[in-house]
C-alpha positions in Angstrom: -207.5 -114.2 44.4 -203.8 -114.2 43.7 -203.3 -117.0 41.2 -199.5 -116.7 41.3 -199.5 -117.0 45.1 -201.8 -120.0 45.0 -199.7 -121.6 42.3 -196.5 -121.3 44.4 -198.4 -122.7 47.4 -199.5 -125.7 45.4 -195.9 -126.3 44.3 -194.7 -125.9 47.8 -197.3 -128.4 49.3 -196.6 -130.9 46.5 -192.9 -130.9 47.3 -193.6 -131.2 51.0 -195.5 -134.4 50.1 -192.5 -135.5 47.9 -194.7 -135.6 44.8 -193.6 -134.7 41.3 -196.0 -132.9 39.0 -196.5 -136.1 37.1 -197.4 -138.1 40.2 -199.9 -135.5 41.4 -201.4 -135.4 38.0 -201.8 -139.1 37.9 -203.6 -139.1 41.3 -206.0 -136.5 39.9 -206.3 -138.1 36.5 -205.0 -135.0 34.9 -202.1 -134.1 32.6 -198.9 -132.9 34.3 -199.2 -129.8 32.1 -202.3 -128.9 34.0 -200.4 -129.0 37.3 -197.6 -126.9 35.7 -200.2 -124.4 34.6 -201.6 -124.1 38.2 -198.1 -123.7 39.7 -197.1 -121.0 37.3 -200.2 -119.0 38.0 -201.6 -119.4 34.5 -204.7 -121.3 35.8 -206.7 -122.4 38.8 -207.9 -125.8 39.9 -211.6 -126.4 38.9 -214.0 -126.4 41.8 -215.0 -130.0 41.1 -211.4 -131.2 41.8 -210.4 -128.7 44.5 -211.3 -130.8 47.5 -209.5 -133.9 46.1 -206.4 -131.8 45.4 -206.5 -130.4 49.0 -206.8 -134.0 50.4 -203.6 -135.1 48.5 -201.7 -132.0 49.6 -202.9 -132.1 53.2 -204.4 -128.6 53.2 -207.8 -127.1 53.5 -209.7 -125.4 50.7 -209.4 -122.2 52.7 -205.6 -122.5 52.8 -205.5 -123.3 49.1 -207.5 -120.2 48.2 -205.4 -118.1 50.6 -202.2 -119.4 49.1 -200.6 -120.1 52.5 -200.8 -122.3 55.6 -203.2 -120.7 58.1 -203.2 -120.6 61.9 -206.5 -121.4 63.6 -207.2 -117.8 64.4 -206.7 -116.8 60.8 -209.3 -119.2 59.4 -212.4 -117.1 59.9 -210.8 -113.9 58.5 -209.4 -115.7 55.5 -212.6 -117.6 54.8 -214.5 -114.3 54.6 -211.8 -112.8 52.3 -211.9 -115.9 50.0 -215.7 -115.8 49.8 -215.7 -112.1 48.8 -212.8 -112.8 46.3 -214.8 -115.7 44.8 -217.9 -113.5 44.5 -215.9 -110.8 42.8 -214.3 -113.3 40.4 -217.8 -114.7 39.6 -219.1 -111.3 38.8 -216.1 -110.6 36.6 -216.6 -113.8 34.7 -220.3 -113.1 34.2 -219.5 -109.6 32.8 -216.9 -111.1 30.5 -219.4 -113.8 29.4 -222.2 -111.3 28.8 -219.8 -109.0 26.9 -218.8 -112.0 24.8 -222.4 -112.9 24.1 -223.2 -109.3 23.1 -220.2 -109.2 20.8 -221.0 -112.6 19.2 -224.6 -111.7 18.6 -223.6 -108.3 17.2 -221.1 -110.0 14.8 -223.8 -112.5 13.7 -226.4 -109.8 13.1 -223.8 -107.8 11.1 -223.0 -110.8 9.0 -226.7 -111.5 8.5 -227.3 -107.9 7.4 -224.4 -108.1 5.0 -225.8 -111.3 3.6 -229.3 -109.8 3.2 -228.0 -106.7 1.5 -225.8 -108.8 -0.8 -228.9 -110.9 -1.9 -230.9 -107.7 -2.4 -228.0 -106.1 -4.2 -228.0 -109.0 -6.7 -231.7 -109.3 -7.2 -233.2 -105.9 -7.0 -233.8 -104.4 -10.5 -234.2 -100.7 -11.3 -235.4 -98.9 -14.4 -233.0 -97.9 -17.1 -233.6 -94.3 -18.2 -234.3 -93.7 -21.9 -231.2 -92.7 -23.9 -231.6 -92.7 -27.7 -227.8 -93.3 -28.0 -228.2 -96.7 -26.5 -231.8 -97.8 -27.0 -233.2 -98.1 -30.5 -236.3 -99.5 -32.1 -237.3 -100.2 -35.7 -240.3 -101.8 -37.4 -239.4 -104.1 -40.3 -242.4 -105.6 -42.1 -244.4 -107.1 -39.2 -241.5 -107.3 -36.8 -241.0 -104.7 -34.0 -237.3 -104.9 -32.9 -236.1 -103.1 -29.9 -232.5 -103.3 -28.7 -230.2 -101.9 -26.1 -226.5 -101.6 -26.8 -224.2 -100.8 -24.0 -221.8 -101.9 -21.3 -224.3 -103.6 -19.1 -226.8 -106.4 -19.2 -230.3 -104.9 -19.5 -233.5 -106.9 -19.5 -236.1 -105.5 -22.0 -239.8 -106.3 -21.7 -243.0 -105.2 -23.4 -246.6 -104.4 -22.8 -249.2 -104.2 -25.6 -252.3 -102.0 -25.4 -254.9 -101.8 -28.2 -256.8 -98.6 -28.6 -259.6 -98.0 -31.1 -257.3 -96.8 -33.8 -253.8 -98.0 -32.9 -251.7 -100.7 -31.2 -249.4 -99.2 -28.5 -246.3 -101.1 -27.5 -244.6 -100.0 -24.3 -241.0 -101.1 -23.8 -239.2 -101.0 -20.5 -235.5 -101.8 -19.6 -234.3 -103.0 -16.2 -230.9 -103.5 -14.8 -229.9 -105.2 -11.6 -228.6 -102.9 -8.9 -225.4 -104.9 -8.8 -224.8 -104.4 -12.5 -225.8 -100.7 -12.3 -223.2 -99.9 -9.7 -220.5 -101.7 -11.8 -221.7 -100.0 -15.0 -220.9 -96.6 -16.4 -223.1 -96.8 -19.5 -224.7 -93.5 -18.7 -221.4 -91.6 -18.8 -219.7 -90.1 -21.9 -216.6 -92.2 -21.3 -218.6 -95.4 -21.9 -220.3 -93.8 -24.9 -216.9 -93.0 -26.3 -215.9 -96.6 -25.9 -219.1 -97.7 -27.5 -218.7 -95.3 -30.4 -215.1 -96.5 -30.9 -216.6 -99.8 -32.0 -215.3 -101.9 -29.0 -217.0 -105.3 -29.0 -217.1 -106.0 -25.3 -220.5 -104.3 -24.7 -223.7 -106.2 -24.3 -226.7 -106.3 -26.6 -230.2 -107.0 -25.3 -233.0 -107.4 -27.8 -236.7 -108.0 -27.9 -238.6 -108.8 -31.1 -242.4 -108.8 -31.4 -244.2 -110.1 -34.5 -247.4 -108.1 -35.1 -249.3 -111.0 -36.4 -248.1 -113.9 -34.2 -247.6 -112.1 -30.9 -250.3 -109.4 -30.8 -254.0 -110.3 -30.8 -256.0 -107.9 -33.0 -253.0 -105.8 -34.0 -254.0 -102.6 -35.7 -252.4 -101.3 -38.8 -251.2 -98.3 -36.9 -248.4 -99.2 -34.5 -246.6 -96.9 -32.0 -243.7 -98.0 -29.8 -242.9 -96.1 -26.6 -240.1 -96.5 -24.1 -241.5 -95.9 -20.6 -240.7 -96.0 -16.9 -244.3 -96.5 -15.9 -245.1 -100.0 -14.5 -246.9 -102.3 -16.8 -249.5 -103.1 -14.2 -250.4 -99.4 -14.2 -250.5 -99.3 -18.0 -252.9 -102.4 -18.1 -255.3 -100.8 -15.6 -255.1 -97.2 -17.1 -258.2 -95.4 -18.2 -258.2 -93.6 -21.5 -257.3 -90.3 -19.7 -254.5 -92.0 -17.7 -253.2 -93.7 -20.8 -252.8 -90.3 -22.5 -250.8 -89.1 -19.5 -248.6 -92.2 -19.6 -247.9 -91.6 -23.4 -246.9 -88.0 -22.6 -244.4 -89.3 -20.0 -243.0 -91.9 -22.4 -240.6 -91.6 -25.4 -241.8 -92.4 -28.9 -239.2 -94.7 -30.5 -240.9 -96.0 -33.7 -244.3 -95.9 -35.4 -246.0 -97.3 -38.5 
């Protein structure tokens, strides 16, 4: 359908009836701006109001959709053309609607994926590799003190295992994936900053009292830094425990 042609035809018919845009709009309970939009080809009358509009203008719906007055012999031909045109317009609108739905759903899914990744990014923790420049441990009297000094927030945790002749303390450090990507504590540049005595680095510390915190603590104490999960350490057999010790770094002993 030619919206511009239909718009000019509406204006022509309105003027033939000596109606202003405002008067026609009032009869149809619409704004005069809507009439102006039709007549300039920027819009089409809704199907729900089309018949009423035609009655006021003294034309048929077929003539309205054709954008011209029709002779009797033209009615059948133009009716077929208008039906085909309406069908094409409907198909076009459906395609646009489906495309809009696909785009909208895709955008929502992308935003949801970004949200999930962001949540995971903030909450997933990874192991901090052992580095004796940054991680230190000492035993003072009955206190085992382990600390991490660097440019990132690291969470230190411990697992105690008593063997027949010694108490083994395994230390593990974890950092959130978010902080890891922002951090450069493993690079020499960061070490240079740390060694320069800058005070903006973080300090994480864990202190264990041999008497108060460890049941049946042995006189012999060994502290290891490990990447092995504590659950695996707790369930380890004697042979497996030896293998874990070989994989770990001895930091202090008494």
